[in-house]
N, C-alpha and C positions, 0 to 999 in steps of 0.2 A: 505015263505022266511026263515024258520028255525031260526037260532040264530040271523039272521039279521033283524028279524021282528021289525018294528018301527024305525030302523036305517036309516039315510039318506045316499044316494048313491053319491060317488064322482067318476067321470070319470077322469082318468089320462092317456092322450095320450102320447105315447113314439115314437119319431122319430129318436132317436140316443141311442144305447145301453149303452154307458158310462153314460148318464144322469140317466138311470134306476138304475145303480149300486150305484151312488152317492146319490140317494134319498131314499135308503133303511131305513135309520133311521127315516125319516119323514113318510114313508109309514107304518112302524111299529107303530109309535105313532098315526097316523090317524086311524088305524084299531082298536084302543081301543075305538073309538067313532063312526066310520062310516064304511060303506061297501065301500071299495076302489076297483074299477074295472079298471084294467090296460089293455089298448089296444095298440098294437104295429104295426107299419107299416114301412117297409123298402123299399126304392125306389132306382131303379137302372138306372134311366134316367141320362143323363149327362147335358141336357139343362135345365136351371133353370125354364123356363116357363112350361115345361112339368112336372117338379117335383112339382111345385105349383099346377098345375091342377090335378095331380094324388093324392096329399094329400087332396085337396079339395073334390074330388070325394069319396075318402076313408072315410073321416070324415062325409060326407053327408050320406053315408050308415050306419055308426056307429050310428049317431044321429037318423036315421029313425028306426033302429033296437032296440036301447036302449031307450025306452020311459020313463024309470023310473029314469033318472039321475037328481039329485037335484042340483049338482054343477059340474063344470069342473075345474081341476087344470092345469094351464099352467106355465111351468117353463122357464124363460129366454127369449131370443130374436130371436130364430131361425125363418127364414122366412117362414118355413112350417107351423108355428103356427098361422100366421096371418089369413089365410082363416078359420082355425078352430075356432079362436076367433070370427070372423065375424058371422059365422053360429051359434055359441053358443049364441052370443048376440041377434041375431034375433029370436032365439028360446026362448028368455027370461029365459035362464038358467044362473044363476050367475057364473061368472068366478073369480077364486082365482089366482092371478098373483104373481109369485115369481121372484125377481130380476129386478123389474121395477125401473125406475129412474136413472139407470146408464148411463154414457156417454162413448162411444168408438169413433173410428174414421171412421167407415164404415157405410154403409146404415143400419146396425143393429139398429142405433139410431132411425130411422124413424119407423122401425118395432116394436121396444120395446115400444116406446111412443104410437103408435097406439093401441097396445094390452092393455097398461095401460088405455087408454080412454075407451076401451070396457069392462073393468073389474070392479068388484064390491068390491073386497077386495084385499089389496096390502101388500106384505111383502118385503120390501127393504132389501139390504144386507149391506148398509153403511148409515151413518148419512147424507152424501151428497145426496144419492139417496132418502132417506126419505123426506128431505126438497124439493127436486126437484119435487117429485110426488105431494106434497101438493101445490107447486107452479103452477102445471098444473090445479089447480082448484078442485082437489079431496079433499073430506072432511077429515080432520085430524083424525076423528073417524074411518076411514076405512084404515088408513095407519100405518104400524108398522115396526120397525127395530129390528129384533132379530138376525141379523148376517147372514152369508153365510152358507147354507147347505153344499156346497162343502168343505168349510174350516172345518166345524164341522166333516164332513166325514173324511177328511185328518187327523184331530187331533185324530180320533179314530182308524186309521189304525196302526197296529203293524209294526214299522220300524225295519227291519232285519239288523243286522250289516253287513257292506260291507267291504271286505278286498282285493278286486280285483284291477285291473288296473283303474286309474282315467279315467273319461269319461265326455263327454258333451252331453246333450240332446238337440236336435233340434226339435221344433214343429213350422212349418211355413205353414199357410194357405194362398195359393197364392192369391194375389190381382193384378189386372191389373196395370202394370207399375212398379211392384216390383219383380225382378227376383230371383228365388231360386238359380240360378247359381252363383250369387254374394255371397251368403252365403257359398256355397261350396268352392269358391276361397278364401273367407275370413277365412276359417278354415283349409286351407292347411298346415299352420304352426304347427298345434296342433299334438302332438305325442301320445296322449292317444286315447281311443276309442270314436267314435261318434255314438250316437243312434239317428236315424232319424225316428221319429214317423209318421205314415201315417196321412196325413192331410184330411180335408174335401175337397170337390170338387165343392164348390159353384160357382166358376168362370170357371168351366169346366176343371180345371187343378188340378192334385194331386201331392203332394211332400212327399217323404218318403214312406217306405214300412212296417216298423215294427209295430206290434200291441201287446198290453199287456192288461191284466185284469186291472180293476180299482185299485186294491190293489198293483199290480206290478208297475203300473204307479206312484202311490204315493211314493213308495219306490225309484223309479228312480229319482223323483224330490228331495227327501230328501237326497240322497247320491251322487248326481251329483256334479262335480266341478263347473259347470256353466250351465245355461239354456239359449238357444238362440232361438229367434223366435218371434211370435206374438200371442201366446195362452193366453187367459184370466187366465188359470190355473197357469201360471207363476206369475201373479199378486196376485191371490187369494190363492190357495192351497200352493204355494211355500213360501208365506209370513211367514207362521208359522215355517218354517224350516230355514229361513234366507239364503237360497241358492242364490248365486249371479246370477242375471238375466241380459241379454242384450235384451231389448225389441225393436224389429225392426219395422220400417215403421209406417204406419198410422192407422193400425187396432185397436190399443189400445191407441191411442195418447191422448184421453181426459179422460181416466179412472183414478180413484184414484190410486196412486202408493205407495206401501210400500217402505221402505228405502233400500231394497236390489236390487232395479231395476235401471238400467242405460238405458236411452232412446237413441236410434240411429234413428233419423227420416229418414235419407237417407239410403236405402238398397243398399249400395255400398261396394265393397270389402275392400277398405282401411279403411273405418270407422268401418266396422264390425270387422276386425282384430284388430284394435286399441282398440276397446271397450272390446273385449273378452280377450285380453292380460291384460288389466287393471283389469277386474273382476277376472281373475284367480290369480292375485297377492293379491287381497283383502282377508282379513280374513272373515270367514262366519259371517254374521250379526246376532244379537240377533233376536228372533222371533218378528214379527210385527203383532199386532192383530187388525189392522184397519178393517178387514172383519170378525173377530171372536167374537162370544159371546158363553158362555156355554149354553147347552141345547136348541139350536136353534130349533131342530125338536119338542121337547116337548112343547116349548112356542108357536110355530106356530099352532100345533094341538089343544092345549088348547084354543087359541084365536079363531080359527075357530069354535070350539065347543061352546064357549061362545056366539059368535055372531049369528051363524046359527041355533043351536038347539033350 
């Protein structure tokens, strides 16, 4: 095993490329103590049941091939991760779960909590999440809150000065009963540019076409006049920039909100336009650090090392 002789192995499955970019700080810290094996799979099915089955089969093969894995690291609440967590748990391989204990408004809650119950070590991103995991019956000795890795990453990105035309960023992951066309009509009044980021396709529908690197995306969040949609990045990463946010619909309705966020529960043209006009008139908020702690990656890596090694 060369330089990794005696080091424990952590398997880190990636199902979305942006997640990989935002975990680089953690991966760098983990590699000081462990051998980190990153495996990536991209799926092109449109039907969610086929996607789940495809990821389950992919991970079955990975686990069968990689017999020397000591731990599996699972980040977040993506539905693809649930079959991975189930297989890992049945193989008696400890799972390290990051971002458990959060509440949102979609079925993600059930997936997130299921992964929490299958996991051995937990790193929440907020104090509310930390308490909620313990409330599920998890030992407090296995639950820690060192802040959000995504926010730590955003804090470390160099923000380039922007002198161009004002713009709004829209990230909207379609949910049944919430029409993206209502957003388009609600923004017809706006005279600046509108950046529509390509969404996921969990419901079989995609909105927006533009794609950016992780660093470019953080710069877009930092320099925008307003952020409109239902992305968790508007609540987490954008919180440290104070960028005005219009949070639409049910997807993030139960999540902890920083003070730069205005909720619009009904995805309807008149409410969207009214909320965006209001936020555009507001001065940029001071940074809100409800999801931020310094040295998140270092603290997580050191705690894993302390408990596992």
